[in-house]
N, C-alpha and C positions, 0 to 999 in steps of 0.2 A: 413567400420564402420565409422559412423559420429563422427568427432572430433571437429567440430566447429558448434555451434548453436548460432544465434544472434536474434532469436525471438521464444518465447514460450508462451503458455497459461498456467496459473498457478491458481490452486484453493487453496485458503488459508482459514483456519478456525481457529479462535482464540478460546481459552479455555473458557468453561462456568464457571461462578462463582459458588462456593459451597453454598449449602443451609445453612441457619441459623438453629440453634438447639433450640428446645423448651424443657427445662429441669427445674426441681425444685430440689434444694439442699435438701438432706435428711440425717439426722443423727439419731442416737438412741436418743429417748426422744425429738427429734426435727424434726418431719416429714415434716414440711413446713418451710424450711430454706430460702425460697425466690428463685426467678428465677436465674438460672446460666447457661443458654444456650449460647454457644459461637457463634461468627460470622463465616460465611463461607469465604473461601479464594478467592482471586481474580483470575480470569482465566488468563492464559498466553497470551501475545501479539504475533503476527507474525510480525517480523520486517525485512526489507530489509536494509542491510548495505553494503556500497561500500568497497570492499577489492581489493587492488592493485594486489594481487597475483592471482586473479581470472580473466580470460580472455575470458571465454565463458559461455553460459547458458546451457551447455549440461546436467548438473546434473538435471535441472528442466525439460528437455526434456524427460528424462527417468523416473523421479519421479515427476509428476505434481501436486500431492496432498500433501499439507503440513498442519499439524495441531499442535497447541500448546496444552499443557496439561491443564486439568480442575483444578479448585481450589477444595480443599478438604472441605467437610462439617464441620460445627462447632460441638463441642461436649459439654457434660455437664461438670460442674466444671469450667466454664468460659474459656474453651479451644477453641481458634479460629482455624479454618482450615488453612492448609498450602496453600500459593499462588501457582498457576500453574507456570510451567517453561516457560519462553519466548522462542519462536522458532526464532532463528537468521539465516537468509538466506543471505549468502554473494553473492554479485553480482558484475560484472565488473564496472569499472569506465565508465560513459557515458550511464548507463542504464536508459531508459525512461519507466515509469509505466503508463499504460493506462487502462481504464475500457473497458468493452465489446463493448461499443458504440464508442470507439476511442478517448474519452476525456482524456487529459493528467492529471494524478493525481500527478505525481512527476517526476522531472528530476534530477537524482542522479549523480552529478559530484563532485569529490573530495573525497579523502580517508576518510572513517569514516562517510560520509553522511548517515543519517538514515531516513527511512520512515516507519511508522507503517501501514502496509497493512491490519491488522486485530486487532481491539481493544478487549482485553479480557473483559469478563463480570464481573460486580461487584458481590462481595459476598453478600449473604443475611444476614440481621441482626438477631442475636439470640434474644430470649425473654429477656435476661438480658439487652441488649441494648435498647429494646423497653419499658422497665419498666419505670414508672414515678410515680409522686405522685397520679395521678388519676388511673393509671393502674399498680398496684403493682405486679401482678402476671399474665402476659400475658400467655395465653395457646396456643400461636402460634408463629411462626417465619416467616421471609420473605425468599422467594426463591431466589436463585442466578440467575442473569441475563444470558441469553445465549450470547456467544461470537459472534462477527461479522464474517460472512463468505461471501466471494465473489470470483468471477472469475476476474482475472486481466491478462493483457498482458504485457510481458516484451520485450522491444526492445533494442538491443545494438547498440549505435551509437558511433563509435570509436572516442576517443578524440585525434585528431592529428592536428598539425599546418599546415602541407602540405599534400595534397592528389595528388597522381599520377594517372592520368586517361589516357585511351587510348585503342586501339584495343588489343585483345589477341596476345601474342608473340611480342608486340612492344618493350619489354625490360624493363618493369617496375620492375619486380623482380630482374633482374640483376642490375638495377640502385640502388635500395634500398639496395642491398647486398654490394655494394661498397661505398655507402655514409654513411652507418651505420654498426653496428655489427649484423644486422638481417641476418638470414640464411634461406631464403625462398627456396622452390623447384624451380629449373630452368631446363627447357627442351625446345626443339625446336618444340613443337607442341602446338596448341591452347588450351586454358583453362587448362594450367599447374597449374596455381594458382586458387585454389578453395575457399580460405579464404583470408580476408584482412591480410596483413602483416604490422607490426608496427616496426619502428626502431627509434633510438635516434641519432641525428646528432649534433656534436659540431663544430661550426664555430666561431673562436675567442672567444668572451665572451658570445655569444648567443648559447643556447642549445634549440633545438626544436625537435619535433617528426614528422616523415614522414610515410605515409601509402600508400600502393598501393591498388587500387580498382579493383578487377578482373571482367572479363566477360562483358565489355561494347562492344556491337555490335549494328548495326541498329535494332531498335525496343526494346532496353533494357528497356526504360521507360514504355513500355507496357507489360513487363514480359518476353521478349525473351532472351534466354541465361541466364546468371546469374546477369545481370545488375540491375534489379529491386530489387533483393534480397539484393544487396550490395550498391546501390546508397545512402542509408541512412548514410553510413559511411563517406561520404564527407560533410555532413551538418555542422559539427562543425569546418571544416578547415578554416584557414585564407587565403590560397592561393591555387589555382588549377594549377597543372603542366600538360600540355598536352605532353605526350611522344609519338612522332611520329616516325614511322619506315621508315628509308630512304633506307632500303635494302629489302623491301618486294618482295616476288616472285609472288604476285598476280597482274596480268597485269591491272585489273580494278581499282586498288587502287593507291593512291599517298598521300603524307603528307597533302596537302591542303584539299583534299576531306575527308580524315580521320578526320581532325580537324573540318570540317563543320558538319560531321556526329555526332561526339561526342558532339559538342556544341548543336546540335539540340536535342539530348537525354537529356542533362542537362537542356535545356530550357523546354522540356516537363515535366521533373520531377519537376521543379520549385524551387524557393527559393535560387538559387545560382547565380543570375545575378549580385550581388554586389561584388562577390569575384574577386580579381585581378588574372589575368592569366599570366602564363609563358609558353613558347613553348620550348621544348627540342627536337632537331633533333638527334635521337639516331642512333647508328651503323655507324658513319662516318668513322670507321676504314676500312670498306669495300670500295673498289674503286668506285663502282657505287653509294654507299651511299653518299660519299663526293661530288660526281658530282651532285647528285639530291639535296643535301642540298644547294649547291651553287645556284641552279636554283630557289628553292622555298623561300629562305631566304628573298630576297627583297620584295616579295609579302606579306609575313607574317609580316615583319616589317612595311610595308605600312598600315597594318590593326591596328597598334599600339601595337603589341605584342613584348615583350622582348624575343629574340631568343638566345638559346645557342646550340652550336654543341658539342656533347659529344660522348664518346665511353666507355661503361661500361667495355668492354673487355680490351681495351688499356689504360684505366684510363685517357682518354683525356677530358679536359674541366670540370672535376669534381670540382676542387677547386673554379673556378669562379662561377659555378652553386650553390655550397653550400653556399658561402658567399652572393651571390645575394638573395637567399631564406632567409638567416638569416636576411638580411636587411629588406625585406618585412615583415617577421614575427615580427621583433622588432617594425616596424611602426604600424602594426596592434595591437600589444599589447599596445602600447602607446596611440593609439586612443580609446581604450576601456574606457568607463566611470568608474571612481573610484567608487567602491562599498561602499555605505554608511553603517554605522552600522545599524543593524536590529532594527527597532523601534517597540515597542509594542503599538498597538492602542487599547485603552479601549473604548468600545461602551456600555455604560449602557443601560439597558432596559428602554423603555418608561414607564412613570408612570402609563399609562393606559393599559399596556400589561398584560393580564390575564394569559399568559403562555399556553393558549389553544384556540382553535376555535371550534365552533359548526356550522356544515353545514347541512341544511335541504335537504335531498336527496329524491329520489322517494320512499316514504313509510317508511322512517326511518330517524333518526338523527345521524350524525357522529361526535364524539368528537376526535379531533386531537391535540396532544400536547406532548411535551417531557415528562413532569411529569405524566400525566394520563396514557400514554402508558407504561412508566417504572413501575408505581405502579401496573398496571394490570399484567405485567410479573412477578412481585415479589409476587403475591398473590396466596396462596394455596386455590383453590376454593372448596376443599373438607373439609375445616375447616370453620364453620359458623362464628367463632370469627374473623378469618382473613378476611372474606368477609365483615363483619361489619366494621372492621378497614379500609378497602378500601373505603367503603361508607362514613365513617367519613372524610377521607382524601379528597375525591372528593367534599364533601359538603363544607369543609373549603376552598378549592380552588375556589369555586364558580360555580362548574359545574351545580348543580341543579338549582341555580338561573338563570343561562344563558339558561338552557333548558326551564324554564318557560317563559322567555322572547322570546325564539325562537318559542313558541307555542306548546311545547310538553305537552301531557296529559298522565294521568296514563294509563299504558298498551301499550303505544307507544314503538316501537322497537328503542333501542339506541345501537350504535356501537362505541366502543372505539378502535381507531387505524385506520391507513390508508392502511394496508396490508390485504392480504387474511386471515391471521390467527388472525384477530381482534376479540375481545370479543363482543358477542351479548347478550343482555338481554332485558327483558321487564321492562320498567321504572316504578318504584313505588316511589312516592314522600316520602313515609314514611321511605325509606332507608336513607334519609338525616340525620336522627338521629342515624343511625346505626341499628344493629339488636336489635329491641325493646325487644325481649324475653330474651336477654342476660343482660338487664339492663345496668349498667355501667361496660362494659367488662373489665376483668382483675382484678376486685376487689375481694378480699376475706377478709371478716370482721374478720376472725379468726386471721388475722395478727394484727388487731387493738384492739379487745376486749378480755381481759383476760378471759379464760374459767374456770369454777369451777374445783376444784381439782378432784372431782369424774369423771368429763368428761375427764380430762387429763389422769387419770389412765385407764379409759375405752379405750381411743384411744391408749394408750401405750400398753395395753394388746393385742389389736387387731393387732397392728403393729408387735408385737413379733410372733403372730400366723400366720400372713400373711403380710410380709414386703413389698410386691409388690401391696398391695391393693390400690385402688383409693378412695380418700375421696369423700363422698357424695356431689354431686353438684359441684365438681371441677375436671377437667381433665387437668392435666398440659400439655398433648401432643395434646390436641384439637381433640381427636378421637371421 
């Protein structure tokens, strides 16, 4: 059974915003009390949050689809819909978020670091919020916006100061078990370690983390063995430690050739050339091991490596190694640039920025912009008044004026949006004034002009006989 997963593909879907409500307040003797439709609730976000208690991505390996809840629709009586619940996804420290093309979206390092992977949709405005001096009784409401959904890739890169690299069975797991309190699986056969192990080491006043990387063999950078799968876990380290086996039973191997082979794999992987190296000649408690260590040490030191002879079994040379690594880690930490306080850069829009662009394409005109596309998503196209309201908004934004300048003529095809689900319509310049047959939409002069008493009695009697009737010429729900 898989117990460690450090790369997963995850499909996240934020919640949709709730629709606004179109409603008119009604009371006895007061059938037209004004619009009272509430706003829809906001859709829930999908958020990735670093949790130190989480060490693997296995939960998302088994359940790769995660969705936040939708916002509730608004209701009459000025009752707004409830916001959707955010979906919180805990991830290990060192998780990198990428899109399907491999572009890095976020690098999550540090407990509590948060990244919004899916933004919840806005709730639609109810007709109470859309009411104005011109439009006293809107017979429509805005739709909630859909939440963002996307496929992302999560990759775990272990956050460690020291990385132990070397051939299988070189003694990396034994070494980390005696340097720290980590308890990895240890056995005398290759590929005993199938997952990176992480331990904490205290040397004087310095505390640092150490990790062993399993599965490095010739061809690891091309995917042979387990190397390519786990080489990413050395990317964040401050120092690389080559653990060389001085007691190997394979006649064609020796510590120097092992070092050259692993260095070649690290070079092929890339990005690790600037890390300081330390060489550990392990298993010197074996007689032949000590003899081989004495033979190869001069050559390794001539190459500029700092060499330590240790025995994890006999606990030989561990103190010197631990303090030497602590010194290198401390130097690396001191050399890191001091992080400046986060600065907020405000970039105001240009004075001539219309907020949209119009592109003449083959046989049609395309309108692209945040506002026009959002307004289209919020429009209920089954409601003529809502469509007219959209036309007025586009006209005020200057879309019609720019279409004329671009050469559009009545009947030309206009597309709003850059995606496949864009809205397509035949352009009619008269739409700039809205839906003409509706006059000044949302107005009902019965709110302004007192009616004769006989008329009021007639309306009251009709209300008692049929309380759900719709007044002539006015449909509060836009049906």
